[in-house]
KEVONU-394758 format. One line per 2 residues: number of its first residue (from 1); their letters; for each residue x, y, z of C-alpha. Coordinates in steps of 0.25 Angstrom, whole numbers, plus 5000, padded with zeros to 4 digits. Each point is the difference from the previous one (the first is absolute). Example, Ala and Ser with C-alpha at 12.3 -4.5 7.8 and 13.67 -1.06 7.14 Angstrom:
REM KEVONU-394758
1> as> 5049,4982,5031 | 5006,5014,4998
//
This chain:
REM KEVONU-394758
1> xx> 4996,5010,5116 | 4997,5014,4996
3> xx> 4997,5003,4986 | 5013,5003,4989
5> xx> 5000,5014,4998 | 5007,5010,4990
7> xx> 5007,5010,5006 | 4994,5016,4996
9> xx> 4989,4997,4994 | 4985,5003,5005
11> xx> 4993,4991,5009 | 4993,4989,4996
13> xx> 5010,4996,4987 | 5005,4985,5003
15> xx> 5009,4993,4991 | 4997,4984,4995
17> xx> 5009,4989,4997 | 4995,4987,4996
19> xx> 5008,4987,4999 | 4991,4990,4993
21> xx> 5001,4985,5004 | 4994,4987,4996
23> xx> 5001,5003,4984 | 5008,4995,4988
25> xx> 5002,5001,4986 | 4990,4989,4993
27> xx> 4988,4996,5005 | 5005,4984,5003
29> xx> 5010,5005,5010 | 4988,5008,5006
31> xx> 4991,4987,5000 | 5012,4992,5008
33> xx> 5003,5010,5011 | 4984,5002,5003
35> xx> 4991,4991,4992 | 4986,5005,4995
37> xx> 4997,5008,5012 | 5006,5014,4999
39> xx> 4995,5012,5008 | 4994,5009,4990
41> xx> 4990,5000,4989 | 5000,5003,4987
43> xx> 4992,5013,4994 | 5003,5016,4997
45> xx> 5003,5002,5013 | 5011,4990,5004
47> xx> 5006,4997,4985 | 5009,4990,5002
49> xx> 4990,4990,5007 | 5010,4991,5007
51> xx> 5013,5004,4994 | 5002,5013,5010
53> xx> 5009,4998,5010 | 4998,5002,5014
55> xx> 5005,5014,5004 | 5009,5001,5014
57> xx> 5001,5017,5002 | 5016,5002,5004
59> xx> 5000,5014,5000 | 5002,5000,5013
61> xx> 5015,4994,4998 | 5001,5010,4988
63> xx> 5012,5009,5002 | 4998,5006,4986
65> xx> 4994,4999,4985 | 5003,5005,4987
67> xx> 4993,4997,4988 | 5001,5002,4986
69> xx> 4989,4999,4989 | 5000,5007,4985
71> xx> 5007,5005,4990 | 5006,5014,4994
73> xx> 4992,5002,4989 | 4986,4997,4995
75> xx> 5007,4991,4989 | 5010,4994,5007
77> xx> 4997,4986,5005 | 4997,4998,5014
79> xx> 5012,4997,5009 | 5000,4986,5008
81> xx> 4994,5006,5014 | 5009,4997,5012
83> xx> 4998,5003,5015 | 5010,5000,5013
85> xx> 4997,4995,5014 | 5007,5000,5010
87> xx> 4995,4994,5014 | 5004,4997,5013
89> xx> 5005,4986,5003 | 5003,5000,5013
91> xx> 4993,4987,5003 | 5004,4992,4987
93> xx> 4985,5001,4995 | 5007,5004,4987
95> xx> 5012,4990,4999 | 4996,4990,4989
97> xx> 5000,4987,5004 | 5006,4988,4990
99> xx> 4991,4987,5000 | 5005,4989,5007
101> xx> 5008,4988,4997 | 4988,4990,4998
103> xx> 4996,5014,4990 | 4988,5002,5003
105> xx> 4993,5013,4997 | 5000,5007,5014
107> xx> 5005,5014,4993 | 4989,5000,4992
109> xx> 4993,5010,5012 | 5013,5007,5002
111> xx> 5006,5013,4995 | 5005,4997,4988
113> xx> 5002,5005,4985 | 4989,4997,4992
115> xx> 4990,5006,5010 | 4990,5011,4996
117> xx> 5001,5013,5007 | 4989,5013,4999
119> xx> 5004,5013,5006 | 4990,5012,5003
121> xx> 4993,5009,5009 | 4989,5002,5008
123> xx> 4993,5014,5001 | 4990,5005,5011
125> xx> 4999,4986,5003 | 4994,4997,4987
127> xx> 5002,4990,4987 | 5013,4996,4999
129> xx> 5008,5007,4988 | 5010,4989,4992
131> xx> 5013,5008,4996 | 5007,4988,4996
133> xx> 4999,4986,4998 | 5009,4989,4996
135> xx> 5010,4988,5004 | 5011,4998,5008
137> xx> 5013,4997,4992 | 5009,5000,5009
139> xx> 5004,5002,5017 | 5012,5006,5003
141> xx> 5003,5000,5016 | 5009,5010,5007
143> xx> 5003,5009,5013 | 4996,5014,5004
145> xx> 5007,5005,5013 | 4987,5007,5004
147> xx> 4990,4988,4996 | 5009,4988,5000
149> xx> 4997,4989,4991 | 4992,5003,4987
151> xx> 4996,4995,4988 | 4998,5006,4987
153> xx> 4989,4994,4990 | 5002,5004,4985
155> xx> 4988,5000,4993 | 4996,5000,4986
157> xx> 4986,5000,4993 | 4993,4991,4992
159> xx> 5004,5005,4986 | 5014,4997,5006
161> xx> 4997,4986,5005 | 4992,4997,4989
163> xx> 5012,5006,4991 | 5013,4993,5006
165> xx> 4999,4988,4992 | 5007,4997,4987
167> xx> 4992,4993,4989 | 5003,4991,4992
169> xx> 5001,5001,4984 | 4989,4996,4992
171> xx> 5003,4989,4990 | 4993,5010,4990
173> xx> 4994,5013,5001 | 4986,5000,5008
175> xx> 4987,5008,5001 | 5001,5008,4987
177> xx> 4987,5009,5000 | 4997,4999,5014
179> xx> 4995,5010,5007 | 5008,5008,5010
181> xx> 4994,4996,5013 | 5001,4984,4994
183> xx> 5014,5001,4999 | 5002,5005,5015
185> xx> 4993,4989,5004 | 5008,4990,4990
187> xx> 5012,5007,5008 | 4994,4998,5015
189> xx> 4996,4986,4997 | 5014,4998,4995
191> xx> 5006,5003,5013 | 4987,4993,5009
193> xx> 4996,5013,5004 | 4987,4997,5008
195> xx> 4987,5004,4992 | 4994,5006,5011
197> xx> 5012,5010,5003 | 4998,5006,4986
199> xx> 4989,5011,4995 | 5001,5004,4985
201> xx> 4992,5010,4991 | 4994,4994,4988
203> xx> 5005,5007,4988 | 5002,4997,4985
205> xx> 5014,5005,4994 | 5007,4988,4994
207> xx> 5013,4995,5001 | 5011,4993,4991
209> xx> 5003,4986,5007 | 5011,4998,5010
211> xx> 5012,4990,5004 | 4998,5004,5014
213> xx> 5014,4996,5003 | 5003,5013,5009
215> xx> 4999,5003,5016 | 4984,5002,5002
217> xx> 5001,5013,5004 | 5006,5005,4986
219> xx> 4990,4992,4993 | 4988,5008,5007
221> xx> 5006,5014,4999 | 5002,4997,4985
223> xx> 4985,4995,4998 | 4994,5012,5007
225> xx> 5007,5011,4993 | 4998,4992,4987
227> xx> 4985,5003,5003 | 5001,5015,5006
229> xx> 4996,4993,5015 | 5007,4997,5012
231> xx> 5001,4990,5010 | 5004,5000,5015
233> xx> 5000,4992,5012 | 4989,5009,5010
235> xx> 4997,5000,5013 | 4990,4987,5001
237> xx> 5012,4992,4996 | 4997,4998,4986
239> xx> 5007,5001,4987 | 4992,5012,4993
241> xx> 4997,5002,4985 | 4994,5012,4997
243> xx> 4994,5003,4985 | 5005,5014,4992
245> xx> 4989,5009,5003 | 5001,4997,5014
247> xx> 5006,5015,5005 | 4990,5004,4991
249> xx> 4992,5013,5006 | 4988,5011,4996
251> xx> 5005,5014,4998 | 4991,5007,5011
253> xx> 5001,4989,5010 | 5006,5007,5012
255> xx> 5014,4994,5008 | 4999,4992,5011
257> xx> 5006,5009,5009 | 5010,5014,4999
259> xx> 5014,4998,5004 | 5006,5015,5001
261> xx> 5000,5015,5009 | 4988,5007,4990
263> xx> 4989,5000,5010 | 4997,4993,5014
265> xx> 4994,4989,4995 | 5013,4996,4993
267> xx> 5008,4987,5007 | 5013,5005,5005
269> xx> 5012,4994,4992 | 5015,4998,5008
271> xx> 5007,5004,4987 | 4998,4998,4985
273> xx> 5010,4996,4989 | 4999,5006,4987
275> xx> 5009,4998,4988 | 5002,5005,4986
277> xx> 5009,4988,4994 | 5002,4996,4985
279> xx> 5000,4986,5006 | 4986,5001,5004
281> xx> 4997,5002,4985 | 4998,4992,4988
283> xx> 5002,5008,4987 | 5001,4985,4992
285> xx> 4994,4988,5003 | 5005,4988,4992
287> xx> 4991,4989,5000 | 4999,4986,4994
289> xx> 5001,4985,4998 | 5011,4990,5003
291> xx> 5008,4999,4985 | 4990,5012,4994
293> xx> 5005,5013,4996 | 4996,5011,5011
295> xx> 4989,5010,4999 | 5005,5013,5004
297> xx> 4992,5010,5004 | 5005,5014,5003
299> xx> 4995,5015,5008 | 5006,5009,4990
301> xx> 4997,5012,5008 | 5007,4993,5012
303> xx> 5011,4996,4993 | 5003,5013,4996
305> xx> 4999,5005,5014 | 5008,4990,5008
307> xx> 5006,4990,4990 | 4998,4986,5000
309> xx> 4995,4993,5011 | 4996,4986,4997
311> xx> 4992,4988,5004 | 5002,4986,4994
313> xx> 4993,4986,5001 | 5002,4992,4988
315> xx> 4996,4988,5006 | 4983,5002,5001
317> xx> 4991,4991,4998 | 4987,5006,4992
319> xx> 4997,4993,4987 | 4993,5014,4995
321> xx> 5009,5011,4996 | 4988,5011,5003
323> xx> 5001,4994,5015 | 5017,5002,4998
325> xx> 4998,5013,4996 | 4990,5002,5013
327> xx> 5013,4997,5009 | 5009,5009,4994
329> xx> 4990,5013,5000 | 4996,4995,5014
331> xx> 5015,5002,5004 | 5000,5012,4993
333> xx> 4987,5007,5005 | 5004,4995,5016
335> xx> 5015,5004,4998 | 4997,5013,4993
337> xx> 5007,5013,5003 | 4986,5005,5002
339> xx> 4999,4994,5012 | 5015,5007,5005
341> xx> 5001,5004,5011 | 5000,4987,5007
343> xx> 4994,5000,5013 | 5008,4989,5004
345> xx> 4994,4996,5015 | 4996,5006,5013
347> xx> 5002,4997,5013 | 4990,4997,5012
349> xx> 5002,5000,5014 | 4989,4993,5008
351> xx> 5002,5008,5013 | 4996,5013,4991
353> xx> 4985,5006,5002 | 4990,4992,5008
355> xx> 5000,4987,4993 | 4998,5006,4986
357> xx> 5014,4996,4996 | 4998,4987,5005
359> xx> 4987,4996,4992 | 5007,5006,4988
361> xx> 5013,4990,5001 | 4990,4989,5003
363> xx> 4992,5000,4989 | 5009,5005,4991
365> xx> 5005,4989,4990 | 5004,4997,4983
367> xx> 4990,4989,5000 | 4987,5008,5002
369> xx> 5006,5009,4992 | 5000,5012,5009
371> xx> 5000,5015,4996 | 5003,5010,5006
373> xx> 5000,5015,4996 | 5014,5005,5004
375> xx> 5004,5017,5002 | 5008,5007,5005
377> xx> 5003,5015,5003 | 5012,5006,5003
379> xx> 5004,5009,5011 | 4998,5012,4992
381> xx> 4987,4996,4996 | 5001,4996,4986
383> xx> 4996,4986,4995 | 5011,4990,4998
385> xx> 4989,4989,4995 | 4986,4996,5000
387> xx> 4998,4986,4994 | 4993,4987,5000
389> xx> 5008,4987,5004 | 4999,4985,5001
391> xx> 5008,4993,5011 | 5009,4990,4993
393> xx> 5008,4997,5012 | 4998,4999,5014
395> xx> 5011,5000,5011 | 4996,4998,5015
397> xx> 5011,5001,5012 | 4994,4998,5014
399> xx> 5006,4997,5013 | 4994,5001,5015
401> xx> 5012,5011,5002 | 5004,5006,4987
403> xx> 4983,5001,4996 | 4994,4998,4987
405> xx> 5003,5007,4986 | 4995,4998,4988
407> xx> 5007,5003,4985 | 4991,5000,4987
409> xx> 5006,4999,4986 | 4992,5006,4991
411> xx> 4999,5003,4985 | 4989,5008,4992
413> xx> 4986,4997,4998 | 4997,5009,4990
415> xx> 5002,4988,4988 | 4991,4992,5004
417> xx> 4989,5010,5002 | 4988,4997,4989
419> xx> 4987,5008,4998 | 4985,4994,5004
421> xx> 4995,4993,4989 | 4986,4993,5003
423> xx> 5004,4991,4986 | 5009,4991,5005
425> xx> 5006,4986,4990 | 5000,4987,5006
427> xx> 5015,4999,4997 | 5006,4998,5013
429> xx> 5014,5006,4998 | 4997,5013,4992
431> xx> 4990,5012,5006 | 4993,5002,4987
433> xx> 5002,4996,4985 | 5012,4993,4995
435> xx> 5004,5010,4989 | 4996,5010,5013
437> xx> 5013,5012,5002 | 4998,4999,5015
439> xx> 5001,4987,5001 | 5011,4999,4993
441> xx> 5010,5008,5007 | 4999,4993,5015
//
């Protein structure tokens, strides 16, 4: 069988679509299925060390792939990442096979919801660039006149998978004073999410107690937002918690690349979306705890120019009042009118150029984070914009017929810019001291 191809892209760019078999959600089930002998060993190069599934490449059967990961701005919670994979099924390989009347679980090795998937590309025979990873949430058989029988896999990332469960309400609130990363651990333990499928930054922001009784995704988002951190499902199949400083970058460090039309070295886009909208701004932040009078923080200049554009969270969890203030300041700075107009997105077509566009599309990520210089000169030569932007969201559409396009959602990187300062403090949640002006803004 010839290797799969993507229409229009430079030679050597091939899609990778793997489905994993042999893994389950808990170690006891794995041991029951496979015994103590596994096909891998522990270590930095193979972190699962016996829990990683056996991956099977199905790219030759794939008709279309679409993926999404990320969010709209740096202060929004990460949305649940999704992927849709459409495959040929002329010989029934993707049929769901129910267990026999005896009840034996012979369907464990067939295509079913709960099976892990990963999607990526290889460029010029190089290593895999994994674009997305998650779990099949549903399968949907269908028919296309030109292809015959097909099956659509609807997939969600690790955050969506772990967050599906409703958590029982505790008799009394629990966890008063625990650090945010420990709260994330508590939630994941509550929904029986495996320890080997999580990676949590250590932080020191103390949170108030919770009675949990809500959907896990909501409690994870509330926890992360209360600590000015982020939580998402990564390309390694893990729930990833990042502490508040993960987006900081040192002024003067070069961006990952330049997207635009200002020089021959610029990576050429297929299109830009630029917005100047009031609902992309915040001029008033309302932040508080359950049952308490909230803190109201205003950008008075912004209100004078654009009116009241509010952001609100009145169930925040920080014990410290200064942390509560930082939450409001972070929103006001990241969504300030000064960051407008918003370069909302850029579209890339991997068929453009000699492979450099495909390389950028393969490596751009809202998780790294990827930071690009974005610039555009209009037809009359005027500079429309020249800004440094973070990738906050990414959509891939890959087809053997229609090619590969990538849309990057962007947000201003400037609010997270820092100056070099060799005298650092030990507090993991601030760049310098607790009363440093910059540390209190974002």
